[in-house]
C-alpha positions, 0 to 999 in steps of 0.5 A: 854898441853900434860902431857905424851909422848907416849912410843913406843913399843918394836916391833916398835923400833925393826922394825925401827932399823931393827933387822937382822934375824941372831940375832934371829937365833943365839938366837935360836942356843944359846937356843939349846946349853943350852938345850943340857947342861941341858940334860947332867946335868940332866942325870948326876944328875940322875945317882948320885941320883940313886947311893945315893938312893941305898946306903940309901936303903942298910943302912935302910935294914941293920938297920932293920936287926940289929933291928930284931937281937936285938929283937931276942936276947932279947927274948932268 
């Protein structure tokens, strides 16, 4: 008596069904479209991050200048 049936692998099922090469080709072109979109999104995020970083550096520099001015006024 058999307890378990053998489960066929994905490869044997795909070969039995006959997966056309166009399906594989369309999958790779879809991946290329995703890669192009990701590259564009990364470029946009980089430029946005650089502008925010410049604003943060400017604020920190301004606070340092204010701190030095306050320290100089207290000594006088």
